N, C-alpha and C positions, 0 to 999 in steps of 0.2 A: 504493500499499499504507499502511495506516495503522498506526503503531506505537501499542500500547496501553499500553506502561510506558515511562516516561522513561528517557533514557540515565542510566545509573550514571556518577557521578563519575570521571573518568579513562578512561572507555571511548571507543574511537575510533570514529567514524562509519564507515558501510559505503564501500568505495573504488566510484568510479565507473569501471565497466567498457564496453566496448562502444562507446565514442565515439572518434572521430577528433579528434586535437589541432585546435584552430580555427587557421585561417591567420591571419596580421596581415593587416588592409587594407592596401591596394596605397597609398593616400594617406599611411599612416602611415609606411610604408617611404620614400617619397620624401621626406617632410619630415624624417627621421631622417638620410638620406643628401644632404640638401640639393641634390636634382637638379632638383625643380620639374617643370612639366609637359612642358617639352621632352625628358624623359626617354622620354614616352609616344610620341613622333613618331618614324615611321621612320626609318632612316639616309638620307642623301642619295642619289639613285640609285635607291632601292627604290620600286617603285609600289606604291601601295595597291590592294586588291582591289576588284572594283566593288561599289557598293552594291546590295543585294538589292531588287529591285522588289516594293512591298507592293500594288500594284494591276494588274490586267490593262491591257494597252494598248488604248486606244479607236481603234477604225479608221473609217475612211468608212462601211464596210458597217454596223457596229454603231450608228454616230451616225444612220444613216439610218432607224432603226426608229422614231424620235421621231416621234409622231403619225401613225403609218400603222395601219391596220385589221388586227385580228388574222387572221392565215391559217390559225391551226390550227382554231379554231371548234370545240373540244370539245362536243358536246352534253351540257346540263345543268350545263356548267361555265362557259363562255366568259362573260365580263362586257361584253364588246362596248365596253369603254372605251379610247379612243386615246391617252388620257395615262399610260396604265399599260403601252403596248407595248415590248416589248423584243426582241433578237435571242436566239431561244432555239436553243441549240446541240445537236446530237444527242448521246445518252448512250450510244451503241453503241460496242463496240470496233473493230468493222470500219469506223467512220467517224473513226478517229483519237483518241477518246477513251481516257484512261488515267488512271492516278494522278498527280494534280498536272497532267496535260495536258487541254486542252480541244481539242475538236474544231474542225475549221478553218470559218472564216464560209462558206464554200460550204455546209457541210451544216448549215444553221439557217434558221429560219423565224422570221417575226414573230408574236409572241404575245402576249397580254395577261396580266397578272399572274395570275389564276385559272388560265390554262391552261400557263402556265409552271411554276405550283406542282404542277400534276397531272402533267406531263411529267418534271420532275426528282424526283417521288417525295414532296415536302412535303407535298401534299395527297392524300388517297385518291382512286382513280377512282370515279366514281359506280356504282351497281349495274347490270351489264347492258353496262357499257363495258369491253370486254376490252382486255387489253395489245396485242393483234394489231391492234384497231381503233384503238387508240390510234397504234400504228407506222405503219398506214396514213394516217390523219388528217395525222400529222406529215409523211409523204413528200408528200401533196398540199399541205400548207402551204409546205413547201420549193420545189416546184414554182411556185408562185403568187408565192413571195417573189422567185424567181429570175427570173420575169417582171417583177417590179416593178423590180428591180435593174438588169435589162437596159435597161428602158426610162429609167432615171436615168443609166445609162450607167457604174455601178459593176461591171459583171458582163458578160462576153461569153458569150453563148449559142451 
């Protein structure tokens, strides 16, 4: 809001309302109390909580996807590049997928980056490639991947 006339001499400015008072920074409180950094440490005998894991755990099955051929082979999508192959997990609730949860590695297939993007919905499906056809191709890819994993000794069939 712009004021069109200057404040009159002796007039009080408008009060600030709707703001919570600012809390003093913790470092300033520690300095005034002369406690130092040791005040931030938990008391002896009290354990700290586990750190939150920021990256998903890499398993032998996930690592096995490196330099493998794409088993999804979506038509008009697949780039057939082995250097972009990753383990593509199922996105269906029946397979264990949920909010913040990934389906198990047994419900996954090797897929190139292009097929993985279409499967996860980051890229559009080509015209004529229905969702049902995509799920059938994924199931076939899971079967092929299971055969490869069994040959490697990473999965019992």
